VOTOR-632676 format. One record per atom (N, C-alpha, C): residue in three letters; chain; x, y, z; residue number from 1. Coordinates in steps of 0.05 Angstrom, whole numbers. Layout:
residues N
[atom 'ALA', 'A', [X, Y, Z], NUM]
...
END
This chain:
residues 161
[atom 'MET', 'A', [308, 61, 294], 1]
[atom 'MET', 'A', [305, 69, 267], 1]
[atom 'MET', 'A', [303, 99, 265], 1]
[atom 'ALA', 'A', [314, 110, 243], 2]
[atom 'ALA', 'A', [313, 139, 240], 2]
[atom 'ALA', 'A', [312, 145, 210], 2]
[atom 'ASN', 'A', [314, 171, 203], 3]
[atom 'ASN', 'A', [315, 179, 176], 3]
[atom 'ASN', 'A', [290, 171, 160], 3]
[atom 'GLY', 'A', [267, 173, 171], 4]
[atom 'GLY', 'A', [242, 165, 157], 4]
[atom 'GLY', 'A', [235, 136, 160], 4]
[atom 'CYS', 'A', [253, 120, 171], 5]
[atom 'CYS', 'A', [247, 92, 175], 5]
[atom 'CYS', 'A', [225, 88, 195], 5]
[atom 'ASP', 'A', [223, 105, 215], 6]
[atom 'ASP', 'A', [201, 103, 234], 6]
[atom 'ASP', 'A', [174, 107, 220], 6]
[atom 'ASP', 'A', [173, 125, 201], 7]
[atom 'ASP', 'A', [149, 130, 186], 7]
[atom 'ASP', 'A', [140, 106, 170], 7]
[atom 'VAL', 'A', [160, 92, 158], 8]
[atom 'VAL', 'A', [154, 68, 143], 8]
[atom 'VAL', 'A', [143, 46, 162], 8]
[atom 'ALA', 'A', [156, 43, 185], 9]
[atom 'ALA', 'A', [147, 23, 205], 9]
[atom 'ALA', 'A', [119, 29, 214], 9]
[atom 'VAL', 'A', [113, 54, 220], 10]
[atom 'VAL', 'A', [86, 62, 228], 10]
[atom 'VAL', 'A', [65, 57, 206], 10]
[atom 'TRP', 'A', [73, 63, 181], 11]
[atom 'TRP', 'A', [55, 58, 158], 11]
[atom 'TRP', 'A', [49, 28, 155], 11]
[atom 'THR', 'A', [69, 11, 158], 12]
[atom 'THR', 'A', [65, -18, 155], 12]
[atom 'THR', 'A', [45, -28, 176], 12]
[atom 'ILE', 'A', [46, -17, 200], 13]
[atom 'ILE', 'A', [27, -24, 221], 13]
[atom 'ILE', 'A', [0, -13, 215], 13]
[atom 'ARG', 'A', [-2, 13, 209], 14]
[atom 'ARG', 'A', [-28, 26, 203], 14]
[atom 'ARG', 'A', [-42, 12, 180], 14]
[atom 'GLU', 'A', [-28, 3, 160], 15]
[atom 'GLU', 'A', [-40, -10, 137], 15]
[atom 'GLU', 'A', [-45, -40, 140], 15]
[atom 'GLY', 'A', [-37, -51, 163], 16]
[atom 'GLY', 'A', [-42, -78, 170], 16]
[atom 'GLY', 'A', [-22, -99, 159], 16]
[atom 'PHE', 'A', [1, -89, 150], 17]
[atom 'PHE', 'A', [21, -108, 140], 17]
[atom 'PHE', 'A', [37, -120, 163], 17]
[atom 'ARG', 'A', [38, -106, 185], 18]
[atom 'ARG', 'A', [52, -115, 209], 18]
[atom 'ARG', 'A', [35, -108, 234], 18]
[atom 'ASP', 'A', [39, -123, 255], 19]
[atom 'ASP', 'A', [26, -118, 280], 19]
[atom 'ASP', 'A', [42, -100, 298], 19]
[atom 'THR', 'A', [68, -103, 297], 20]
[atom 'THR', 'A', [87, -88, 314], 20]
[atom 'THR', 'A', [111, -79, 297], 20]
[atom 'PRO', 'A', [125, -59, 306], 21]
[atom 'PRO', 'A', [150, -52, 292], 21]
[atom 'PRO', 'A', [171, -74, 296], 21]
[atom 'SER', 'A', [190, -74, 278], 22]
[atom 'SER', 'A', [211, -95, 280], 22]
[atom 'SER', 'A', [229, -89, 304], 22]
[atom 'SER', 'A', [238, -110, 317], 23]
[atom 'SER', 'A', [257, -107, 338], 23]
[atom 'SER', 'A', [286, -108, 327], 23]
[atom 'THR', 'A', [287, -114, 301], 24]
[atom 'THR', 'A', [313, -115, 288], 24]
[atom 'THR', 'A', [322, -87, 280], 24]
[atom 'THR', 'A', [347, -81, 283], 25]
[atom 'THR', 'A', [357, -55, 273], 25]
[atom 'THR', 'A', [373, -60, 248], 25]
[atom 'TRP', 'A', [368, -42, 229], 26]
[atom 'TRP', 'A', [382, -44, 203], 26]
[atom 'TRP', 'A', [399, -19, 200], 26]
[atom 'PRO', 'A', [417, -20, 180], 27]
[atom 'PRO', 'A', [434, 4, 175], 27]
[atom 'PRO', 'A', [416, 29, 171], 27]
[atom 'ASP', 'A', [427, 51, 179], 28]
[atom 'ASP', 'A', [412, 77, 179], 28]
[atom 'ASP', 'A', [400, 82, 152], 28]
[atom 'GLY', 'A', [374, 86, 152], 29]
[atom 'GLY', 'A', [359, 93, 127], 29]
[atom 'GLY', 'A', [353, 70, 109], 29]
[atom 'ALA', 'A', [361, 45, 116], 30]
[atom 'ALA', 'A', [357, 22, 98], 30]
[atom 'ALA', 'A', [328, 16, 93], 30]
[atom 'LEU', 'A', [311, 17, 114], 31]
[atom 'LEU', 'A', [283, 11, 110], 31]
[atom 'LEU', 'A', [270, 32, 92], 31]
[atom 'LEU', 'A', [276, 57, 96], 32]
[atom 'LEU', 'A', [264, 78, 79], 32]
[atom 'LEU', 'A', [273, 74, 50], 32]
[atom 'ARG', 'A', [298, 69, 45], 33]
[atom 'ARG', 'A', [308, 65, 18], 33]
[atom 'ARG', 'A', [295, 41, 4], 33]
[atom 'LYS', 'A', [293, 19, 18], 34]
[atom 'LYS', 'A', [280, -5, 6], 34]
[atom 'LYS', 'A', [250, -1, 2], 34]
[atom 'ALA', 'A', [237, 13, 21], 35]
[atom 'ALA', 'A', [209, 19, 18], 35]
[atom 'ALA', 'A', [204, 37, -7], 35]
[atom 'ARG', 'A', [220, 57, -10], 36]
[atom 'ARG', 'A', [218, 74, -34], 36]
[atom 'ARG', 'A', [223, 58, -59], 36]
[atom 'ASN', 'A', [242, 40, -59], 37]
[atom 'ASN', 'A', [248, 23, -82], 37]
[atom 'ASN', 'A', [224, 6, -88], 37]
[atom 'LEU', 'A', [212, -7, -68], 38]
[atom 'LEU', 'A', [189, -23, -72], 38]
[atom 'LEU', 'A', [165, -7, -82], 38]
[atom 'ARG', 'A', [162, 18, -72], 39]
[atom 'ARG', 'A', [141, 35, -82], 39]
[atom 'ARG', 'A', [144, 41, -112], 39]
[atom 'GLU', 'A', [168, 46, -121], 40]
[atom 'GLU', 'A', [173, 50, -149], 40]
[atom 'GLU', 'A', [168, 25, -166], 40]
[atom 'ILE', 'A', [176, 2, -156], 41]
[atom 'ILE', 'A', [171, -23, -169], 41]
[atom 'ILE', 'A', [141, -27, -172], 41]
[atom 'ALA', 'A', [126, -22, -150], 42]
[atom 'ALA', 'A', [97, -25, -151], 42]
[atom 'ALA', 'A', [84, -5, -170], 42]
[atom 'ARG', 'A', [93, 20, -168], 43]
[atom 'ARG', 'A', [82, 41, -186], 43]
[atom 'ARG', 'A', [86, 34, -215], 43]
[atom 'ASN', 'A', [110, 25, -222], 44]
[atom 'ASN', 'A', [115, 18, -250], 44]
[atom 'ASN', 'A', [99, -6, -259], 44]
[atom 'ALA', 'A', [96, -26, -241], 45]
[atom 'ALA', 'A', [80, -49, -248], 45]
[atom 'ALA', 'A', [51, -42, -251], 45]
[atom 'VAL', 'A', [40, -26, -233], 46]
[atom 'VAL', 'A', [12, -18, -235], 46]
[atom 'VAL', 'A', [7, -2, -260], 46]
[atom 'GLU', 'A', [25, 17, -265], 47]
[atom 'GLU', 'A', [22, 34, -290], 47]
[atom 'GLU', 'A', [22, 16, -315], 47]
[atom 'ALA', 'A', [40, -3, -315], 48]
[atom 'ALA', 'A', [42, -21, -338], 48]
[atom 'ALA', 'A', [17, -38, -341], 48]
[atom 'ARG', 'A', [7, -49, -319], 49]
[atom 'ARG', 'A', [-17, -65, -319], 49]
[atom 'ARG', 'A', [-41, -49, -327], 49]
[atom 'LYS', 'A', [-43, -25, -317], 50]
[atom 'LYS', 'A', [-66, -7, -323], 50]
[atom 'LYS', 'A', [-66, -1, -353], 50]
[atom 'SER', 'A', [-43, 4, -365], 51]
[atom 'SER', 'A', [-42, 11, -393], 51]
[atom 'SER', 'A', [-38, -14, -411], 51]
[atom 'LYS', 'A', [-42, -37, -399], 52]
[atom 'LYS', 'A', [-41, -63, -414], 52]
[atom 'LYS', 'A', [-14, -67, -428], 52]
[atom 'LYS', 'A', [7, -59, -414], 53]
[atom 'LYS', 'A', [35, -64, -424], 53]
[atom 'LYS', 'A', [47, -87, -409], 53]
[atom 'THR', 'A', [70, -96, -417], 54]
[atom 'THR', 'A', [84, -117, -403], 54]
[atom 'THR', 'A', [93, -107, -376], 54]
[atom 'ILE', 'A', [87, -123, -356], 55]
[atom 'ILE', 'A', [95, -115, -328], 55]
[atom 'ILE', 'A', [123, -124, -323], 55]
[atom 'PRO', 'A', [140, -105, -313], 56]
[atom 'PRO', 'A', [168, -113, -306], 56]
[atom 'PRO', 'A', [167, -130, -280], 56]
[atom 'LEU', 'A', [172, -155, -283], 57]
[atom 'LEU', 'A', [169, -174, -261], 57]
[atom 'LEU', 'A', [194, -179, -245], 57]
[atom 'GLU', 'A', [218, -175, -256], 58]
[atom 'GLU', 'A', [242, -183, -244], 58]
[atom 'GLU', 'A', [246, -172, -216], 58]
[atom 'GLU', 'A', [243, -145, -213], 59]
[atom 'GLU', 'A', [249, -132, -187], 59]
[atom 'GLU', 'A', [228, -141, -166], 59]
[atom 'LEU', 'A', [203, -143, -174], 60]
[atom 'LEU', 'A', [182, -151, -156], 60]
[atom 'LEU', 'A', [187, -180, -147], 60]
[atom 'ASN', 'A', [194, -197, -166], 61]
[atom 'ASN', 'A', [199, -225, -159], 61]
[atom 'ASN', 'A', [224, -227, -141], 61]
[atom 'ASP', 'A', [243, -209, -145], 62]
[atom 'ASP', 'A', [266, -209, -127], 62]
[atom 'ASP', 'A', [258, -203, -98], 62]
[atom 'PHE', 'A', [240, -184, -95], 63]
[atom 'PHE', 'A', [229, -178, -68], 63]
[atom 'PHE', 'A', [215, -203, -57], 63]
[atom 'LEU', 'A', [199, -215, -74], 64]
[atom 'LEU', 'A', [183, -239, -65], 64]
[atom 'LEU', 'A', [202, -262, -58], 64]
[atom 'GLY', 'A', [225, -263, -70], 65]
[atom 'GLY', 'A', [244, -284, -64], 65]
[atom 'GLY', 'A', [254, -282, -35], 65]
[atom 'HIS', 'A', [251, -259, -23], 66]
[atom 'HIS', 'A', [260, -256, 5], 66]
[atom 'HIS', 'A', [237, -263, 25], 66]
[atom 'LEU', 'A', [214, -270, 14], 67]
[atom 'LEU', 'A', [191, -275, 32], 67]
[atom 'LEU', 'A', [196, -302, 47], 67]
[atom 'VAL', 'A', [197, -299, 72], 68]
[atom 'VAL', 'A', [200, -323, 90], 68]
[atom 'VAL', 'A', [176, -321, 109], 68]
[atom 'SER', 'A', [158, -340, 107], 69]
[atom 'SER', 'A', [134, -339, 124], 69]
[atom 'SER', 'A', [124, -367, 130], 69]
[atom 'HIS', 'A', [106, -368, 149], 70]
[atom 'HIS', 'A', [91, -392, 155], 70]
[atom 'HIS', 'A', [63, -385, 164], 70]
[atom 'CYS', 'A', [46, -404, 163], 71]
[atom 'CYS', 'A', [18, -399, 171], 71]
[atom 'CYS', 'A', [14, -409, 200], 71]
[atom 'ILE', 'A', [-4, -395, 214], 72]
[atom 'ILE', 'A', [-13, -404, 240], 72]
[atom 'ILE', 'A', [-43, -403, 241], 72]
[atom 'LEU', 'A', [-55, -418, 258], 73]
[atom 'LEU', 'A', [-84, -418, 261], 73]
[atom 'LEU', 'A', [-90, -403, 286], 73]
[atom 'LYS', 'A', [-107, -383, 284], 74]
[atom 'LYS', 'A', [-115, -367, 308], 74]
[atom 'LYS', 'A', [-144, -370, 313], 74]
[atom 'ALA', 'A', [-151, -372, 339], 75]
[atom 'ALA', 'A', [-179, -375, 347], 75]
[atom 'ALA', 'A', [-192, -348, 349], 75]
[atom 'LYS', 'A', [-214, -344, 334], 76]
[atom 'LYS', 'A', [-230, -319, 337], 76]
[atom 'LYS', 'A', [-249, -324, 360], 76]
[atom 'SER', 'A', [-258, -348, 363], 77]
[atom 'SER', 'A', [-276, -357, 385], 77]
[atom 'SER', 'A', [-271, -387, 388], 77]
[atom 'ARG', 'A', [-287, -400, 405], 78]
[atom 'ARG', 'A', [-284, -429, 408], 78]
[atom 'ARG', 'A', [-290, -445, 383], 78]
[atom 'ILE', 'A', [-306, -433, 365], 79]
[atom 'ILE', 'A', [-314, -448, 341], 79]
[atom 'ILE', 'A', [-305, -434, 315], 79]
[atom 'GLU', 'A', [-294, -410, 317], 80]
[atom 'GLU', 'A', [-285, -396, 293], 80]
[atom 'GLU', 'A', [-255, -393, 294], 80]
[atom 'PHE', 'A', [-243, -399, 271], 81]
[atom 'PHE', 'A', [-214, -397, 268], 81]
[atom 'PHE', 'A', [-207, -381, 243], 81]
[atom 'ARG', 'A', [-184, -371, 243], 82]
[atom 'ARG', 'A', [-174, -358, 219], 82]
[atom 'ARG', 'A', [-145, -365, 214], 82]
[atom 'LEU', 'A', [-138, -367, 189], 83]
[atom 'LEU', 'A', [-111, -373, 182], 83]
[atom 'LEU', 'A', [-96, -347, 179], 83]
[atom 'GLU', 'A', [-73, -345, 192], 84]
[atom 'GLU', 'A', [-57, -320, 191], 84]
[atom 'GLU', 'A', [-28, -327, 182], 84]
[atom 'ARG', 'A', [-18, -310, 165], 85]
[atom 'ARG', 'A', [9, -313, 155], 85]
[atom 'ARG', 'A', [28, -296, 173], 85]
[atom 'VAL', 'A', [50, -308, 182], 86]
[atom 'VAL', 'A', [69, -295, 198], 86]
[atom 'VAL', 'A', [95, -293, 182], 86]
[atom 'TYR', 'A', [105, -269, 180], 87]
[atom 'TYR', 'A', [129, -264, 164], 87]
[atom 'TYR', 'A', [154, -259, 182], 87]
[atom 'ARG', 'A', [176, -270, 173], 88]
[atom 'ARG', 'A', [201, -264, 187], 88]
[atom 'ARG', 'A', [209, -236, 180], 88]
[atom 'GLN', 'A', [225, -223, 197], 89]
[atom 'GLN', 'A', [232, -196, 192], 89]
[atom 'GLN', 'A', [261, -189, 200], 89]
[atom 'LYS', 'A', [279, -208, 194], 90]
[atom 'LYS', 'A', [307, -204, 201], 90]
[atom 'LYS', 'A', [321, -185, 182], 90]
[atom 'THR', 'A', [312, -184, 157], 91]
[atom 'THR', 'A', [324, -165, 137], 91]
[atom 'THR', 'A', [303, -145, 129], 91]
[atom 'VAL', 'A', [311, -124, 117], 92]
[atom 'VAL', 'A', [293, -103, 107], 92]
[atom 'VAL', 'A', [274, -115, 86], 92]
[atom 'GLU', 'A', [285, -132, 69], 93]
[atom 'GLU', 'A', [268, -144, 48], 93]
[atom 'GLU', 'A', [247, -162, 60], 93]
[atom 'GLU', 'A', [254, -177, 81], 94]
[atom 'GLU', 'A', [235, -194, 95], 94]
[atom 'GLU', 'A', [213, -177, 108], 94]
[atom 'TYR', 'A', [222, -155, 120], 95]
[atom 'TYR', 'A', [203, -138, 133], 95]
[atom 'TYR', 'A', [182, -127, 114], 95]
[atom 'LEU', 'A', [191, -120, 89], 96]
[atom 'LEU', 'A', [173, -109, 69], 96]
[atom 'LEU', 'A', [160, -130, 52], 96]
[atom 'ALA', 'A', [166, -155, 56], 97]
[atom 'ALA', 'A', [155, -177, 39], 97]
[atom 'ALA', 'A', [124, -177, 39], 97]
[atom 'PRO', 'A', [110, -172, 61], 98]
[atom 'PRO', 'A', [81, -172, 59], 98]
[atom 'PRO', 'A', [71, -150, 41], 98]
[atom 'VAL', 'A', [85, -128, 39], 99]
[atom 'VAL', 'A', [77, -106, 21], 99]
[atom 'VAL', 'A', [80, -116, -8], 99]
[atom 'ALA', 'A', [103, -128, -14], 100]
[atom 'ALA', 'A', [108, -139, -41], 100]
[atom 'ALA', 'A', [88, -160, -48], 100]
[atom 'GLU', 'A', [80, -177, -28], 101]
[atom 'GLU', 'A', [60, -197, -33], 101]
[atom 'GLU', 'A', [33, -184, -39], 101]
[atom 'SER', 'A', [27, -163, -26], 102]
[atom 'SER', 'A', [2, -149, -31], 102]
[atom 'SER', 'A', [1, -137, -59], 102]
[atom 'VAL', 'A', [24, -126, -68], 103]
[atom 'VAL', 'A', [26, -115, -95], 103]
[atom 'VAL', 'A', [21, -137, -115], 103]
[atom 'THR', 'A', [33, -161, -110], 104]
[atom 'THR', 'A', [30, -184, -127], 104]
[atom 'THR', 'A', [0, -192, -129], 104]
[atom 'GLU', 'A', [-13, -193, -106], 105]
[atom 'GLU', 'A', [-42, -200, -106], 105]
[atom 'GLU', 'A', [-58, -180, -123], 105]
[atom 'LEU', 'A', [-52, -155, -120], 106]
[atom 'LEU', 'A', [-66, -134, -136], 106]
[atom 'LEU', 'A', [-61, -139, -165], 106]
[atom 'LEU', 'A', [-36, -142, -173], 107]
[atom 'LEU', 'A', [-29, -145, -201], 107]
[atom 'LEU', 'A', [-42, -170, -214], 107]
[atom 'SER', 'A', [-44, -191, -198], 108]
[atom 'SER', 'A', [-54, -216, -209], 108]
[atom 'SER', 'A', [-85, -220, -208], 108]
[atom 'HIS', 'A', [-98, -205, -189], 109]
[atom 'HIS', 'A', [-127, -210, -185], 109]
[atom 'HIS', 'A', [-145, -186, -189], 109]
[atom 'ALA', 'A', [-134, -162, -190], 110]
[atom 'ALA', 'A', [-151, -138, -190], 110]
[atom 'ALA', 'A', [-164, -134, -218], 110]
[atom 'ASP', 'A', [-186, -121, -217], 111]
[atom 'ASP', 'A', [-199, -111, -241], 111]
[atom 'ASP', 'A', [-188, -83, -245], 111]
[atom 'PHE', 'A', [-170, -80, -265], 112]
[atom 'PHE', 'A', [-156, -55, -268], 112]
[atom 'PHE', 'A', [-172, -32, -279], 112]
[atom 'ASP', 'A', [-197, -38, -286], 113]
[atom 'ASP', 'A', [-216, -16, -293], 113]
[atom 'ASP', 'A', [-223, -1, -267], 113]
[atom 'LEU', 'A', [-219, -14, -244], 114]
[atom 'LEU', 'A', [-226, -2, -219], 114]
[atom 'LEU', 'A', [-201, 10, -205], 114]
[atom 'VAL', 'A', [-178, 9, -217], 115]
[atom 'VAL', 'A', [-154, 22, -206], 115]
[atom 'VAL', 'A', [-154, 50, -218], 115]
[atom 'ARG', 'A', [-156, 70, -200], 116]
[atom 'ARG', 'A', [-159, 97, -209], 116]
[atom 'ARG', 'A', [-138, 115, -197], 116]
[atom 'HIS', 'A', [-134, 137, -211], 117]
[atom 'HIS', 'A', [-115, 158, -202], 117]
[atom 'HIS', 'A', [-131, 177, -184], 117]
[atom 'CYS', 'A', [-120, 185, -162], 118]
[atom 'CYS', 'A', [-133, 204, -143], 118]
[atom 'CYS', 'A', [-137, 231, -157], 118]
[atom 'GLU', 'A', [-160, 243, -154], 119]
[atom 'GLU', 'A', [-166, 269, -165], 119]
[atom 'GLU', 'A', [-156, 292, -147], 119]
[atom 'GLY', 'A', [-144, 285, -125], 120]
[atom 'GLY', 'A', [-134, 305, -107], 120]
[atom 'GLY', 'A', [-112, 322, -120], 120]
[atom 'GLU', 'A', [-112, 348, -115], 121]
[atom 'GLU', 'A', [-93, 366, -127], 121]
[atom 'GLU', 'A', [-65, 357, -119], 121]
[atom 'GLN', 'A', [-48, 352, -138], 122]
[atom 'GLN', 'A', [-20, 343, -135], 122]
[atom 'GLN', 'A', [-17, 316, -122], 122]
[atom 'CYS', 'A', [-38, 300, -120], 123]
[atom 'CYS', 'A', [-35, 273, -109], 123]
[atom 'CYS', 'A', [-26, 254, -131], 123]
[atom 'VAL', 'A', [-7, 237, -124], 124]
[atom 'VAL', 'A', [4, 218, -144], 124]
[atom 'VAL', 'A', [-6, 190, -139], 124]
[atom 'LEU', 'A', [-23, 186, -119], 125]
[atom 'LEU', 'A', [-32, 159, -112], 125]
[atom 'LEU', 'A', [-54, 148, -129], 125]
[atom 'ARG', 'A', [-54, 122, -131], 126]
[atom 'ARG', 'A', [-76, 107, -144], 126]
[atom 'ARG', 'A', [-90, 92, -122], 126]
[atom 'PHE', 'A', [-115, 84, -127], 127]
[atom 'PHE', 'A', [-130, 68, -108], 127]
[atom 'PHE', 'A', [-147, 48, -123], 127]
[atom 'TYR', 'A', [-156, 28, -108], 128]
[atom 'TYR', 'A', [-174, 8, -119], 128]
[atom 'TYR', 'A', [-202, 14, -110], 128]
[atom 'ASP', 'A', [-220, 21, -128], 129]
[atom 'ASP', 'A', [-246, 29, -121], 129]
[atom 'ASP', 'A', [-265, 6, -116], 129]
[atom 'ARG', 'A', [-270, 0, -91], 130]
[atom 'ARG', 'A', [-287, -22, -84], 130]
[atom 'ARG', 'A', [-315, -13, -75], 130]
[atom 'THR', 'A', [-321, 12, -80], 131]
[atom 'THR', 'A', [-347, 23, -72], 131]
[atom 'THR', 'A', [-369, 10, -90], 131]
[atom 'LYS', 'A', [-393, 10, -79], 132]
[atom 'LYS', 'A', [-416, -2, -94], 132]
[atom 'LYS', 'A', [-421, 13, -120], 132]
[atom 'SER', 'A', [-420, 39, -120], 133]
[atom 'SER', 'A', [-425, 54, -144], 133]
[atom 'SER', 'A', [-401, 57, -163], 133]
[atom 'GLN', 'A', [-378, 50, -152], 134]
[atom 'GLN', 'A', [-353, 52, -167], 134]
[atom 'GLN', 'A', [-348, 80, -179], 134]
[atom 'ARG', 'A', [-353, 100, -162], 135]
[atom 'ARG', 'A', [-350, 128, -170], 135]
[atom 'ARG', 'A', [-332, 143, -152], 135]
[atom 'ARG', 'A', [-316, 129, -136], 136]
[atom 'ARG', 'A', [-297, 141, -118], 136]
[atom 'ARG', 'A', [-278, 159, -133], 136]
[atom 'ARG', 'A', [-270, 181, -121], 137]
[atom 'ARG', 'A', [-253, 200, -135], 137]
[atom 'ARG', 'A', [-226, 205, -122], 137]
[atom 'TRP', 'A', [-223, 198, -96], 138]
[atom 'TRP', 'A', [-199, 205, -81], 138]
[atom 'TRP', 'A', [-187, 181, -68], 138]
[atom 'CYS', 'A', [-161, 182, -64], 139]
[atom 'CYS', 'A', [-147, 160, -50], 139]
[atom 'CYS', 'A', [-157, 157, -21], 139]
[atom 'SER', 'A', [-163, 180, -9], 140]
[atom 'SER', 'A', [-174, 180, 18], 140]
[atom 'SER', 'A', [-197, 199, 19], 140]
[atom 'PRO', 'A', [-222, 189, 18], 141]
[atom 'PRO', 'A', [-245, 207, 18], 141]
[atom 'PRO', 'A', [-246, 225, 43], 141]
[atom 'GLN', 'A', [-236, 214, 65], 142]
[atom 'GLN', 'A', [-236, 230, 90], 142]
[atom 'GLN', 'A', [-216, 253, 89], 142]
[atom 'PHE', 'A', [-194, 249, 76], 143]
[atom 'PHE', 'A', [-173, 269, 75], 143]
[atom 'PHE', 'A', [-174, 285, 49], 143]
[atom 'ARG', 'A', [-167, 272, 27], 144]
[atom 'ARG', 'A', [-167, 286, 1], 144]
[atom 'ARG', 'A', [-194, 295, -7], 144]
[atom 'GLY', 'A', [-214, 278, -4], 145]
[atom 'GLY', 'A', [-241, 285, -12], 145]
[atom 'GLY', 'A', [-252, 308, 3], 145]
[atom 'ASN', 'A', [-247, 308, 29], 146]
[atom 'ASN', 'A', [-256, 330, 46], 146]
[atom 'ASN', 'A', [-243, 356, 38], 146]
[atom 'ARG', 'A', [-217, 355, 33], 147]
[atom 'ARG', 'A', [-203, 380, 24], 147]
[atom 'ARG', 'A', [-215, 391, -2], 147]
[atom 'ALA', 'A', [-220, 373, -21], 148]
[atom 'ALA', 'A', [-231, 381, -47], 148]
[atom 'ALA', 'A', [-259, 393, -43], 148]
[atom 'LYS', 'A', [-275, 381, -26], 149]
[atom 'LYS', 'A', [-302, 392, -21], 149]
[atom 'LYS', 'A', [-301, 419, -7], 149]
[atom 'VAL', 'A', [-283, 422, 12], 150]
[atom 'VAL', 'A', [-280, 448, 26], 150]
[atom 'VAL', 'A', [-271, 469, 6], 150]
[atom 'ALA', 'A', [-252, 463, -11], 151]
[atom 'ALA', 'A', [-242, 482, -31], 151]
[atom 'ALA', 'A', [-264, 490, -50], 151]
[atom 'ALA', 'A', [-280, 470, -59], 152]
[atom 'ALA', 'A', [-302, 476, -77], 152]
[atom 'ALA', 'A', [-323, 494, -64], 152]
[atom 'PHE', 'A', [-329, 489, -38], 153]
[atom 'PHE', 'A', [-348, 505, -23], 153]
[atom 'PHE', 'A', [-338, 534, -21], 153]
[atom 'ARG', 'A', [-312, 537, -14], 154]
[atom 'ARG', 'A', [-300, 564, -11], 154]
[atom 'ARG', 'A', [-301, 578, -38], 154]
[atom 'ALA', 'A', [-295, 564, -60], 155]
[atom 'ALA', 'A', [-295, 577, -87], 155]
[atom 'ALA', 'A', [-324, 586, -93], 155]
[atom 'ARG', 'A', [-344, 570, -88], 156]
[atom 'ARG', 'A', [-372, 577, -93], 156]
[atom 'ARG', 'A', [-380, 601, -76], 156]
[atom 'ALA', 'A', [-372, 601, -50], 157]
[atom 'ALA', 'A', [-378, 623, -32], 157]
[atom 'ALA', 'A', [-365, 649, -41], 157]
[atom 'LYS', 'A', [-341, 647, -51], 158]
[atom 'LYS', 'A', [-326, 670, -60], 158]
[atom 'LYS', 'A', [-340, 682, -86], 158]
[atom 'ARG', 'A', [-349, 665, -104], 159]
[atom 'ARG', 'A', [-362, 674, -128], 159]
[atom 'ARG', 'A', [-389, 687, -122], 159]
[atom 'SER', 'A', [-403, 678, -101], 160]
[atom 'SER', 'A', [-429, 688, -95], 160]
[atom 'SER', 'A', [-429, 715, -79], 160]
[atom 'ARG', 'A', [-405, 724, -71], 161]
[atom 'ARG', 'A', [-403, 749, -57], 161]
[atom 'ARG', 'A', [-406, 772, -75], 161]
END
């Protein structure tokens, strides 16, 4: 994989959509193009849901139409088990199907009062605030939040000189 496709594959693993990168090779840049397309579909659907408008379902349902999966039972211990869904990944759409399914879960079950826009400078991301106080401000408190706090500290230090 090349042309940003490696980044998409790494992201799917880091976010828990996949355990390993695909062994299938697709046309150059296909995974990146489809991932960007799915991102726009998700963004438009989330924006529509957040503003209580009609959600454009056709493109998302098209992605979901490629979902080919089955469930397996995995042992956590001798007496504890968990159900795990395994997705096929022969096509780019199949590879991204768990992401599309996650978007669908969000759209159908989330409390959209808790879907917020990141306050990070120039950040375009939204996040689902599951904190107890429901006062989260950044998509990534460790990354964006830390940057904002450092910038505020430096601004205060500069003013006090």
